[in-house]
N, C-alpha and C positions, 0 to 999 in steps of 0.2 A: 229265690236268688239269696236267702237267707240259707238253704241248705248246700246250695257252693260254697258261701264264707266258711260253715260250718267244717265242710269237707277238709277244705284249706289250711284253715287253721290246724284241723286234726292234721295233717300228712306234714304242716310246718310242726309240729310238738312231736311225733313219731321222728321225724328227720333229726330231732336232735337227742333223738335217743341210744344214738351212735353216729361215728365219722364215716365221712365217706367212702371208706376202707374197712369199717365195719367194727371197728372201733367201739366198744361199750361203756356207759359210766355205770358202775353199782349201787346200787343204797339199798342194800336190804336190810326189810322192817330188825329190827329188835337192833341195830347199830346205833352207834354212835351219832349226835351230829357235828357235822366239819362245823367249822366256825371259819374261814377265810373260804380262800381261791383256791380251793382244792378239793379235790372226789376223794373219797375211800379205798377207793377202787378201779382199775378197768380190767374187761378182757378183752383179749385179741387171739384171735383163732384159740391154739389149745391151751392158750396159756394167760391165766389171772394174775394179774397185778396188783398188790397191799399197798395202800401207800405206807409209809408210819404210821404205828400203831401206838399212842403212850396207854397207860393204865387208871384209862376215864370209864367209870361203871355208866352201859348206856342208859339205864333209868333218870339217873341226875344231871348226863354230861358236865360234870366233876370228878376230881382225881381222887382216885382210893384210898388212903391210909393206908399207910405200912409197906416198909423198901418188898417186899416176899408181895404182900399183894397186888401190888398198886404190876410189878411186873408179870405176875402169871396173870392179872387183867389185862395188859397188853396183848400178850400171847391168843387170851378169850378173845380180845377184838379182833385180829388176826386172824383165827383158825374160823371166828361166823361167818365171815367176808369169803375166806375159804371155801367152806361148806356151801354158802348161798351159789355157789357154781357148782357144787358137784366133786370138790377137790376135801384129802383129808389133809393134815400134818407130814402125812408119809408122804403126798402127793406138791414136795416142797422142794422146790431144784434151786432153793437159796434163798437164806435172809442173810440180812444184816443189821446188827443190832449197835445199838447207837448209847452209855454209857458215859454219865459226867465222872465218875470215879470206877475206875477198874478193878482197883486192890478190892473195893468193898464189894461193889457188882457186880463181875466175873463169878464169883461162885452159887451166888443168887440165882442169875441168870442158868449156872449150868444146875444147879438144881430144878430147877421148876422146867427146865428144859428137857432134865432125863424123867420127869414127871409125866412131861407131856406127849415125850415120845416112845419112853415105857425104854426098851433097850437096844434102840434103835431099827434100822439104818438113820444116823441124820444126816440132818439138810447139809450140805457147803454151807458153812459160817463165817464170814466177816464182826468182827466187833471191834468198834473202833470207838474211843475218850475223848467224847470232845466236850470244849469250856460247858456250852449250856445246849439246853434245849428250850422250846416253847413251856411258859406258863413253870418256870425253872426246873422243869419236871428231870426226873435221874435217869430214867431209860424210855427208849422208844426200838420197835420191831418193826420194818418192813418186809416181805417175803413174793413168793414170786413162784407160783404152783401150776402144775402143770392138773388140765382138766381136758380132755379130749369132750371136742360136741359130740354131738350123738349122732350118730350116720342115720 
């Protein structure tokens, strides 16, 4: 009877790993820890969707100091989740950026993005100025990546 219960429990745990349609929640090693009712990312078929990432140091789960360093860390956090599913930054099909001051932070975003993507090509990007972000942060980036499943 104990073996049957363990099998049932293991099956129930496994069922939580993916939705009925196969959407799988991503929690790669070395990523930041979530602080609420959200996931770092999901895989749905050949696409990886990364939640809004901010400049949080995964080692301490606290915001990185300095505007440019924080923006770079947010992109690195997004990159880590995409790479955990076999995608690179060049596989980004769309990114959405949120900043709290367009004039101040957009040039920094452009600089960091040019460093990470090199000479391009760059993915389609929307950049939106918002009044406020979580923890009064200055920047957040989310992305969608194409990462075909192995056939």
